[in-house]
N, C-alpha and C positions, 0 to 999 in steps of 0.2 A: 660575434660578430669577426675576431677573429678565424674564421673560419679559412677552407681551403682556401679558395677563391684571394681572400685578401694574403695569406703570404704566401700565395706566387706571384701576386704582384710586387708584394716586395722583393721578395727573394729577384723581379725581373731587376729592381731598382736598386737594387743595389747593388747586382751582377754593372749594374750601366755604370751604378754613380761611385762605386767605390773598390771595386777590385782592380790593383795595380794602384794603390794608396796606402800612405804608409801612418801605420799607427803611430799617431804624437804623443798622445795622454790617456792612461785608464784612470778614469774615475768612481768612484762608487756613491750612487746618486740619491742612495735610498737601500732597506735591508737587503731586498733583494733586487736593488737594480743598479747597473753596470748600462755604465759609456764607454764607449773608444771613441776617442777624437780625428781624425782623418782626414791626412790632407791628401785629396788625390783630385786629379787637373784642374789643376790652379783654384784649386775651396775649398776651406774647411769643412766639413760638416761632419757631424756628430751621432754615431749608431747610441740609439739610446734602448736595453732589451732590462725589462721589469716580468720577471717570472713570479711576484705578487702572487699566489694562488687566487686573492677576490680579484686583480682586476691585471692580469696579464697583457703585457701591451710590448707591442716591437715597433720602434721610426726613425728615419731621418731630417734632422735639425740641423740648420743652420744657426739654430739657437745653442747656442750651449750650457750648459746644463752645471750649476755650481758643488762640488761636490761637495760629498757628506762628510767631515774630517772623526765625527766620533765613531764613525765605521771603518774599520777595517777587516776583510774576513781572508782565512788563507785563499782563497780563489781571487781575490784582488790583486793579494802578493806576487802569485803566481803571473797572473795574467802582466802584471807590471815585468815578470822576468822574460816571461817568452814573449809577450806579445807587442810591450813597446817597445819601438825604432823598427819594430817587425811590416812585413810587408803583405795585405793582405792580396791571395794569388788564385784562390778558386773561390768558390762555391756554390755550392746545393742544395738541392732542396728533390728528399723520397718521393718520389712517387705518392700522391695519393695520401697525404702526411703530412702536418700543420709542424713539421721541423725545417729550419735552416738552418743547413752547418756552414762554417766557415776557414778554411786553411790559411793560414798565416806560417809567411819563411821568416827569419829570421836567420843573423849572421852573427855565431861567436868568436873572436878571436881567443883564442888559448894561452891561459895567463898572463890573460889583461894585455896583448900582444897588441900594440896598433898594425894600422897594414906598412908602413913603412919602414917596419922594424922587419930585420932579419932575422936569421939563425943558422948558423956556421954556414955564411956568404948566399945559402938560400933568402928568400920573401918569404913570408909566416901568411898561410892559405888558411881565412874562416871555415869554418865548420859552417853549415847551415843546418837549422832545425828545425821542424816543423810540428805545428802542435793546429787543433782541431778545434774551433768552439762551433760549441753546438745549441742550439735554441729550440727548445719542445717547449709551443704553443698552446700544449691537451691538458683546457680549465686547471683544477685544483691539482692537478699532476704539473703543471706547467715547472721546468728548470732547465739550466743553463750546466752544462757538462763542458770542461778542457780536459782531450786525453792529445796520447800522444799518436807520435805518425801510428804505430802499429793497433793504435782503437784501447790503450792502457790509458786509462783515467789520471788522470792527475789529481783534479777537485772539482768540488759540484758544488752550486751555488746552493740547494738544500738537500743533503743531505739523505740517503736509504737504506737504511736499515735493514738486514734479512728478517729480522721481527716485523716490520713493516710493510715488507713486500718480498715471500718468499722469492712468487716468480720474477723481478726485477731487482735485486739491490741496484744500488747506486754508492759507492763508496771510493775513496783514492785508491788507488792499485788493483782496483778487479778491471776487468773488458768492458768497454759499451759495449753492450748491444742497442740494438735501437727496440723499441716499444715492438710489443710481438704482431705480425699483420694482421689483421680482421679479416673475416671468414664474408665478407663482402665482395658486391658484381666491382667494377670497375664503371664508373659514370658513362665514358667516353665507347663505352662497349654496349652499352646500356640499349637493348632495340624492341621491339612489339615481345617475341617470345619473349622475353625476360621478365618484360612488363605483365605479357600474361601471368606466368609464372611468381611474379611479386603477389600476383592477385589470388593469386590458384588458395582453395581453403581460408581464408581471412574474414571475417563476421564482414559484415556489409556496412557496419556502423564505425568503421575502423579507417577514420580521416587518411586521403594518401597520405599526406603530405608528414606522416608518423612512418608509414608504410616504406617513405622511398630515404627516410633518415635510416630507417631499419636494415633495408638493404645494398644503402650504397657508398663503398666507403669515402670519408673524407665529404659524406651530404652532411650542410648544417643546418636548420629551422630555415630560417634568412633563404638560403638557396631551396628548399625542398619547397617552402609560401610563395616563391617564382616562377619555377617550373608547371607548380600547378596553375598557376596564373598567364604564365604564357598556353598553355594545354585550355583551358575556358574560357580564357578575356576574362576574370573577374577576382577578386579578392576573398570571392566568401569561401570559409570551409568546406572542401570538396570530398565524400566518403565516396567508400570504394568500390559499393550497392549503387555509385549515384553515376560513375564515370561512363557508362554506356549511353548512360542514356541523355552523352553531351553530340551521339552521333557512334559510328562505329568502326570510324575511323582511332578515335580519342585514345586509344590505348596505343596508336601511333602515334599521337601529335603530343603525346608524353613522355614518350621515349627519347622524340627527338626534344623538344621540350627541357628534358634533362642535358641531352647533347650539346645545345645551344647555353647553359647555363653555364661547364667550363669550359664553352671553347675555347675562354683566353689563354687556358694557360698552355694551349699547343699554337697559337695564333701568336701570345704575349698580346693580343690589343685589348688593353683598358679604359675605363673610364672610372676612376676616384671620382666618388659624388659623398655628399653628406646629406642628407634627407633632414627636415625642420617640421614642423607645426606652421600652418600658415601664420597666424598672429600672433602668438607667443611666441614665436622663432623657438622653441625649444626642443634638442637632435630629440632624435629619433632611429636613428639607423647610419650610418658607413655602409659602401658596397664599392668593390673592383668595377661590378659590372651595373649600367642601369638596368632597375627594379620594378615595372609595373606594376609592381602589389602594391607600391605604397604611389604611386601616380599622384595620389590626391594632395600629397604634403609638396612642401618647395624642395626642390634638387640647386644645388652647390654644387658645380664640376670642377674637379682639380686636375691638374697634370700628374700628380703624384700622387701614388698610393698616401705617404708619407702626409703629405699635405692636408689629408684630406682625413686622416686621424688625427692630428693636431690640433686640423680645423676643431672637429668631433669634439672630441677630451677640455678643447678649450668653452666650449658652449657647453660641453655638459657642467663641466665648473660650478659655471656663471649661472646657471639657470638650475640648481641643483637645489632641493630646501634647503635652507643656509641657519632656522633660525636656530636648531641644536649645535651645532657648530658655533654659532654670535653666546648663545648663553654658555655652552662650555668658556671657550674664549676668557670671557665675563668672570665665569669666575673661579678659572686659571688665578686668573688679573687677582683678583679680592686674594685670596691664598696666598698666592708670592711676597704683595706683600703683607699680607700676618708675617709669613713667614722673616723676611726682613727687616718687621718689624723685635719682631722675636729673639735675629740673631745678634741685631744692635744690642739690645739688652743683656743678654747672654753674653758678649762682649765687654759690655760695663761689666756685669756681678763677673767675672776674669779678673779685670783687673783689680776691682774691690778683695779681691781673693789677697794676688799678689800682694795688694799695699798691706792687706793685713798677717802677710807672714814675718809684715816689720814688727810687731806688736811684741812678737817674741825675743825681738832686740829687748825692746823697753825692760822687756822681763831680767833679760841675763844681767845685764848695763846695771842694772837696781842692784841683783845677786851680788857680782863685780865688787860694787863700792859697798854694800856691807863685808865682803870677806877682807875689803882691803881699809877699814876705817884708822887702823893704822898709818898711812903712807899718806892720808890727805891733813895738807896744813890748812887751817884758818885761811879765806877767800883766793884761794886754789882754781884755776877754771877750765882741767883740765886733767883728768888721769887716765897712765898708761896700761895696760893689762893685754898681755899676751900677743902683742904687738896690735894691739886696737887705741885707741884715744875715744875716751867717752867725755866729754862735757860738760863739766861740771858749773853752779852758779855760785859765782863767789858769792854771792852777799847769802848761801843759807849755807849751813852744816851739811858734813856729813849724811849724817843721819836725812835729814829733811830733802836732802837727790835724792836721794834713797828710793823716800818712798814718793818724792819726785813723779821717777821713772816706772815705780810697779803700780803710780797712779794713774801715765800714761797710756798701761795696758790694760789695768782692770776695763778702762773707759774704749780701748780700742777691740777687749772681746765683747762687750756688751751689743758693738757697735756689728761686728763679724760675725759672730758667732752663729746666725742663721745663714749666713752664703750658703755652706756645700747644700743643706735643703734647697734653695731657693734657684741653686744653679740642677741642681739633680730635676727638680722640677720646671723647667726651662729647656732643657735638654730632653726631657720624656714632651713635650708639649711640642715641639721642634720635630722630634723623629714622627708622633703621629700629624702633623701638617706635611710633613715631606710624603707619608703614607696616602694622605689624603689627594695629593697635589700629582703623584704620578695616578691612583686612578683618575684622579681627569682628564689626564693627560690621553688615557688610555679608551675613554668613555666614548662609543659610537652613537648611540641614537639617543633621542629627546628623556626616554625612563630613565635608562642609565645616569642623564644627565641629575635628573628629577630629583631623584634618591639623593646623591650625591651633592645637592645643591641644600638639601635638606638636612643632612649630614653638618653643610658645615654652616648652618642654622642654629641647630643644635650645639654646636661648639662655639659660635656667636655668644649666645643667648646663655650658654654655662660661666663663659666668662667676660660675660661683662660686655662684649668689644661689638655687639650691632647697635645700630644707629640707634641714639639714643630716645627718639621718640615710640622702640619700639621693643626697651630692654623693660623685660621684667612682664613683660606680654606674654601667651601663649602662645604655639604657633599654628596655626591651621596644616592640619597634614591628610594630603591624599591617603585615600583606603590603602591599608596594608599591604605594601607589596610580596607578588606573587614566589612561594618558595623556590628556593636555588635550585635550578633541576641539574643534574649530572648527563657527564657525559659518558658515553658503553663507548666501553672499547671489548675486544674483543673475549671470549671465556665467563660473560658478564661483565667484566670488572669495570667499576664505575669510577671519575672521579668529580669530584663538587670543589669550583673555583668559586674564594668571594670577588667580589667583585668592588667591593666597596667596605667602609671600614663593617659596617652594621652585617655586611654579609659574611665576613672574616668571622667574628662571633658567632655567626649561626651556626656557617660547613663545621667551627669547629668545639663549637657548645651545647650546639643543638640536634645537628646532624649525626655527627661521627661519632661511633662508637669510643668504647672504653682503647680497643686492641686493632681500630685503622689508622692507619699510617697517616702520619701529619707533615707535608713538606714545606717548607717558603725558600723562598733567595736566602742567602747568608748574608746579614750586615747589610741588607737595603730595603728600601722599603716594597712591599709587592702581597701579590695575595697569598693564601692560606689558601692549601690544594690538600685536599684530603683524599684518600686510595681507599677501596673498599673492592672486598669481592672474592673469589676464589682463588682465582692468581694472583691477587697483590703482593705475594712476596715477592712471583714470581723476580728477577733480574734486569732482564730486558723491561715487566712491567711499570718496578720503579723508576729504570734511568727513563723511561716515555712522561713519566708521574712527574718526574725532577726536571725534564726540558718544559713541560708545560708551567709548572713552578718558575722559572727563567723566564719562559717568554712573557709572567702574567707581573713582571718586576718592572724597575727603573733599572735593570739593568739589560733590556732586551735587547740591543745593538749590537754588545759584548759578544765576541767569539767562544764565550768559554765561561763559564759564570758558573759560584759553588752552590750548592742546595743541601740545606738542611735538613734529615730524614727522622724523624723517631717515631711512638707509639702516641696515641691521644691521648692519653695515661697522664703522658711526660711535659704535659701543656698547659697554661696556668695564664692567669690575667692578672697582669699589672694594675695594684690596686689604685682609685683614682688616675690611671691613665685614660685616653683616644678609647676609640671601639675598637675591634681587631690589632691592639698593643697587647702584647704575649712577653711571658719569656717560660723557655724550656731546657730538657739537660738530655742527659743519654740519648745525641744526636750521633748520627753520622754522615758525613758531608760526602757526597758525587759533586762531583766535576764533571756538566752537560753545558749542550750548546742549547739553546735559547731553540724552542718550534711549540705551535698555534695547534691543539687538542687533534686537528683534522691532523696535521701536518704526523703526528706522533700515530695515528689510527680511534682518535675517539671522535666522536660525535655526537651531537647533542639529536632528542628522539628529533621526530616531526615537528613543528613548531605549531599544529593543533592543536597537539599534548599542549595544553596549559595547564592542565590540574596542579592539584600541589602531590608533591611530591612523599613518600609516604616510607617514612624508617623504617630498614629490610634491621 
């Protein structure tokens, strides 16, 4: 729904409300979300842009989002340098593109001088620096790019390397190039002749809406559905072979409907709206223009496009299914409670180990007494040896005092000799719970949550920490989950990613061959990633797989993550540890920026192909 019309309405809104305003703060409000707090026209507003590939969006809000201090990106630091304190001087939307460009000017004083300073009796003049902040909202290719005035890229929210896109890499230092223009007609010039050309030679069973999307620049499915509705007065799908059945002038009416749909771009007249189900209130769409094909729904109209977007997002978040989110949060709370208890236990063991070090002083005291028997007189209460004072019981003989210290030493050793093993076991258990908590925090669907719930219950059963009534009882299990499916990359390269402890064991010890590459974020809990295929040793492929391993780790929000790479043959299970806990050797370490599989060119096969993956 962030189509051409939505972006055009937002562009007008930014021009009217933010141009001339001063950027007071720059916020990182999410992994791929940036907020610019702008004071303009006696009002403080925040422009939020999120280029997350799954749900990119833009809006202007009077509410001020909270920054996430744990996320500090290079783009954020550069925006603080070049945008904070600057003025938004202009904005631009390239024709028929889902792109918005902001021009920000900022004055820099040389050598940190202020405007009242003088050099050689002359006033110091500031230097004005101009940067462009470009938002591209193009589905999974959405991005935010900061460039100099000459177009050279300073940084990018989601960097695109040449191995990811030969046609259009986006990296600091490169010249920014706009997305290549599509060989499509402009909707505002779409006439009856263009309509006839579009229909020529196509199957009569082809939906007209699909033809409009393919033929017209920037035309979205929602816009196409509205154009068809305005042509025939019905929301029934229209096939190309049926178009003339609606009258000899149907093609002319269709071309006029297309021009009407995009009329707001030239007139700057918008009617932002949100459409919801009449009974349930479930949000179905938002739009910059009235949508006749959704007339059966309730329509709520707003003054600004951002208000409609915020209303839709608020309704979506409140009405979306929350069962898996509630279960995930409940599961995570249980795991965190166990982690807290285990940390307290480990702290107690460490304190006991510290006290155990005192037992060595008792042994040394006994040996010192034996070595100095000739110096000890009857009734003596202390012995000075090498600057240390050893307390003596004056009622005991020197030999009995020594035996007393040796007895304390033997009892201390018996009580604390098992501590190193207990500490090691507690640390291994805590590492496993850290891994389980990490996977739970990342889980998206109910299936992933339920698999993690089963793994958690297995842990409780093995450690006797479940509910009293359930201890010792076998758990009822659902059928075995489907085998982990690989992400497919170029030249037949595959990566397998574990999303829980059991899947980590599966991809490492069941699916992977001895020569396959194994990757894992160094020193933090996360997924096991297996890389296999003809080009698996290519440097760029390994780096992309490493970026995926970093993405599915607890260090996901970091700008740079160390990832270890080794052959599967060098990975071993840790005896007695939980699923997915391993040790490895002969690794190489890469430093990469975390990225999802899709961002680095790996994609899952079609969702309908859910058969078991065969080992190749």
